[in-house]
N, C-alpha and C positions, 0 to 999 in steps of 0.2 A: 270651695268658693269662699271669698272673703265675707266678713260679717254683713256688710251692707248688701252684698250680692245675695246672700241667703235671705235677708229680710225682703228684698225686692222680689225674689223668686217665690217665696211663700205668699206674699201679698198678691201676686199675679194669680196664683192658684186659688186663694181664698175668694178674691173678688171676681174671679172668672174673666179677667181681662184677656182680650185677644192680643196677638202680637202687635197689631196696629195701635192698640190702646195701652201697651205696656207702660207702666209709670216711669217717670224719669225725674231727675232733679230740676227744680225751677228755682232760680235765685230770687229771693224776696228782697235782698239788699243788692242794689245794682253797682255798688262801689263808687258812686258819684254823688248821689243826693238821697233825700228821704222821700222821693216820689213813691206814692202808694202807702205811706205811713201817716198816722195822726197821733199826736201826743195828748195825754191827759195827766196833768200834774195836780196833785191835791192843793186846794186853795186857789186854783186858777181854772178858767173856763177851758172847755174842750178846744184843742188846737193852739192854745197859748203855750209856746215853747219858752217858758220862763227861764231867763238866764242863759238862753241857748244851751239848755241842758243836753239836748240831743242834736248832734251835728256830725258831719262827715269831714274828717281830717286825714289827709294823705291816704285816701282810699279806704279808711277804716270808719265804721260806724262807732262813734265815741259818745260816752256819757260823761259829762264834765261839770264841774261846780266852780270854775274860776270866777264866775260872775255872781256867786252867792256870798253874802256876808255871814249867813248862818243857815244851816239846813232847815231848821224850824219845821220838821215833820212834813216837808213838801215831797212826799213820795210820788214818783212819776212812773208812767207806763207808756211805751211807744207801741201802738197797735198797728198791725198790718190790716189792709182794707177789706180782706175777705174772711169769711167764716169757713172752717173746715171740719170734717167729721172723721174720716179714716185717712191717716197720713203718717208720714215719718218726717219730723222736722229736726234740723240740725243747726247748731251754732258752733262757731269756733271763737273762743273768748280768752282774754287775759286781763287781770287786774293791774292797774298802773297807778303811780302817784300815791298821794296821801288822802285819807278820808276827809270829807268836808267838815268844818267846824260845826258842832251841834248835832252831828249824826249819832244815832244810838250805838252803844258798844257792840251790840249784836250784828250791826250792819257793816262792820269792818270786813272788807273783801267779801261782800255779800251782794248778790244780784239774783236774777231769775228769769226763766222763760215761763210765761203764764199760758196755760193751755185751757181750751174750752172756756175762754173769757166771756163774760157778758158783753154785749155791744158797748163800745165806748160812749155812745150818746146816751146810754141809760145810767151812766155814773153821775152822781151828784157832785157839786162843786167841791165839797170838802171831804169826799170819800177818799180813804187812804189807799185801798187796794181793790181791784176788780174782783167780783165773785168769780172764782176760777180755781184751777189746779195749778200749783206752782212746782216746776222742776227747778229746785234751788241751785244756784251757781255760787260756789264758795272757793276761796283761796285759803291756804293753810298758814299757820304761824311757823316760826323757825323750828320748833320741836312739837311733838304730839300730833295726834290724828285729828283731821277735820275733813270729813268726806264732802264730796260734791255730788250733784244730781240727787240730793235729798228730796223728799216730798214735804210740801207745806200746803195748808188748806184754808185760804181765806174765804169764809162763807160756804165751805164745802166739807164733805166727808167722803171716804172711800171704804171699800171692803178689802181687808187683808186676811188671808188664810180663812176665808169664810165668815169673818166677823166684821161688823161695822167698826171702823176705826175713827174715833172722834178726837184724838189728840191732834194738836195743831201741826206738828212735824214728826217725821220719822226719818232715820238715817239710812242711806244706802250703804253698800259695802265697797265703795270706790276707793282707789288710792287717794292720798293727800297730795295736792299740788301746791308747792310752797312759794315759788318765785313768780316771775312774769312770763312763764312759759305758756304757749298756746295749748288749750285743751279743747277737744271736740266732744260735745255733749249732744245726744239725740234723744228724742222721745218718739216711740212708736205708739200712736194713739188709734184705738179701734172703737170709734163711736162711744157708746156707754158700756162697752164690754170690759175692756182692760186698757191699761197704759203700762208701757215698759220704759224705764230709764236706762240709757246706754252711754258709757263713757269710753272713749277711744276704742270702740268696737265691742266692749264687754257689757252685757246686761247686769245692772247693779241693783235694780229694784223693780218689782212688779206688783200691781194692785188692780182691783176690779171695781166696777160699778161707781164711777165718779158721779156725785150727786150734790145738790144744794143742801145746806144745813150747817149747824154749828155756828161758831163766832169768828173772832179774829179779823173782823172787818168792821169799820165804823162809818157813820154818816152816810149810809146807803139808803136807797129807796126800799122800804120794808115790803112794799107790794111786789117787788121784783123777786125777792128770795122766797121760793116755795119749797118748804122743808120736804126733803126726800125725793124731789124731782130729779130723775136721772139726767145727766148731761151727755147728750149724744153728738153735740157739735158746739162750736164756739170760735171766738177769735184767738189769735196768738199775739202776745205782747212781750216786750222786753222791759225790765225794770230799771228805775233809778232809785237807789236806796242810800245814797250818800258817799259811796266809794267809787272813784273813777274806774271805768271799765271800757275795753275796746272789743269790738266784734269785727273779724275780718271776713266772716262768712255767715249768712243766714239763708238757709235753703230748705225746700220742702219737696217731698215726693208725695203727690196727692193720688190716692187710690180710688177716688170717687169720680164719677162722670161729671164733668163741668167744674168741680172743685169748689163750689160755694153753695150756701143755703140762703 
């Protein structure tokens, strides 16, 4: 069986799905518009698509900055409308164009799929990132390694090899993708038990017990972050971090009855 076939097969066994309830891919991005999505950009209110950052162009979900004069720490996130717990989410992405003026050096060819996000309406106006688990999307320079599908943890921690991991980011063992080629990145998320990062069918990183804690997020509601609370469900969002990026596919295989919390 192909990699995705194996994942679906094992998930059917684990969740006890019948043939009638066998999970299947559902397209979160319909290829036409942003129906079902809401944006939250730092320094702006929920739903304010400042500078038309998120838009659909030629059937692609694009993140663009041509209406910005300066990035000015306006980190953004495009949230899908539902919360999920046990699922396989996939995106196919590529970086294009030049980084927005004023974007931080580390954000060159940098974006992410945010997993188990806090609800978008709980984010404060100036909050930079949602409390979440990030599957980081990166592009590589002309030479040298720069892995994609790394882990970053805004307001969260995870367990790796039986120990609480409190550093902000850890690298996967993925290949480096240098040009404007399309890359398929997936995350197999199993409640608060484990998360696997997958690149072009190969598992490149695994960790356990995603939970609230740590730093690397600012201007958030402190009453929301409960140190050590396991994250067993949450929203999915796509980042805007100053480098243009295109998505041709955003899809999910939901292993839970009903698919939302």
